[in-house]
C-alpha positions in Angstrom: 0.0 0.0 0.0 1.3 3.4 -0.9 -0.4 6.1 1.0 -3.3 3.7 1.6 -3.6 3.1 -2.2 -3.0 -0.5 -3.5 -0.1 -0.9 -5.8 1.7 -3.9 -7.3 5.3 -4.5 -6.9 6.9 -7.1 -9.1 10.2 -8.4 -7.5 12.3 -11.4 -7.0 11.4 -13.4 -3.9 15.2 -13.2 -3.1 15.0 -9.5 -2.2 13.1 -7.3 0.1 11.8 -3.9 -1.0 13.5 -0.8 0.5 10.2 0.8 1.6 11.8 4.2 2.3 13.4 4.3 -1.1 10.2 3.0 -2.8 8.1 5.8 -1.1 10.5 8.4 -2.4 10.7 7.0 -5.9 6.9 6.6 -6.2 6.3 10.0 -4.8 4.5 8.7 -1.7 4.9 9.1 2.1 3.8 5.9 3.7 4.5 2.4 2.5 3.2 -0.7 4.2 2.3 -4.3 3.3 -1.4 -4.8 2.3 -3.6 -7.1 4.5 -4.8 -10.3 2.9 -8.3 -8.6 2.7 -6.9 -5.5 1.0 -5.1 -7.7 -1.5 -8.3 -9.6 -2.3 -10.3 -6.5 -2.8 -7.7 -4.8 -4.9 -6.9 -7.8 -7.2 -9.6 -10.3 -6.8 -7.0 -12.9 -6.0 -5.6 -14.5 -2.8 -2.2 -13.6 -1.4 0.5 -16.1 -2.5 -0.9 -16.2 -6.1 -1.5 -12.6 -7.2 -1.1 -12.1 -10.9 0.4 -8.7 -11.9 -2.2 -8.5 -14.7 -6.0 -8.6 -14.8 -6.9 -6.8 -11.7 -10.6 -5.6 -11.4 -9.3 -2.1 -11.0 -6.4 -0.3 -12.7 -3.5 -0.4 -10.2 -0.1 1.3 -10.4 2.5 -1.2 -11.1 6.3 -1.1 -10.4 8.9 -3.7 -11.4 12.3 -4.1 -9.8 15.0 -3.7 -12.5 17.0 -6.6 -11.0 14.7 -8.9 -13.0 15.8 -7.5 -16.4 18.8 -9.8 -16.9 16.7 -13.0 -16.5 15.8 -14.8 -19.8 12.6 -16.1 -18.1 10.5 -14.8 -15.2 7.9 -17.0 -13.6 4.9 -15.0 -12.3 1.8 -16.0 -10.4 -1.4 -16.2 -12.4 -4.2 -15.8 -9.9 -3.8 -18.8 -7.6 -0.9 -20.0 -5.3 -0.6 -23.1 -7.5 -0.2 -21.6 -11.0 2.5 -19.6 -12.8 3.3 -18.4 -16.3 6.6 -17.8 -18.0 7.4 -14.3 -19.3 10.3 -11.9 -19.9 11.0 -8.6 -18.1 10.1 -6.7 -21.3 6.8 -8.5 -21.9 5.8 -8.3 -18.2 6.6 -4.5 -18.2 4.5 -4.1 -21.4 1.6 -6.2 -20.1 1.4 -4.3 -16.9 2.6 -0.9 -17.8 5.0 -1.1 -14.9 7.5 1.5 -13.9 10.9 0.0 -13.6 12.8 1.0 -10.4 15.6 -0.3 -8.2 13.5 -1.5 -5.2 15.6 -4.1 -3.5 17.5 -3.9 -0.2 
């Protein structure tokens, strides 16, 4: 959540987001992790399987640029048990994500 508005952050599971840096880069003040209920309301999907595309409302999307070198990125597709293969360029195009350096 960025200033109590839902956002999507696409990142590697190996890194944590620097929330202070993210707030600054995204021109916000307060960043916090969404509750499971907030995730479901904003995306229509359960935590652990949120797809970065196809949310019921348009969300601001950010992608960590550390994913750019990977030939293939596996992304959740709406359930905790399903993923799809994509690339950084394709995922950024599908989501309209802003690329930022977000990792700690």
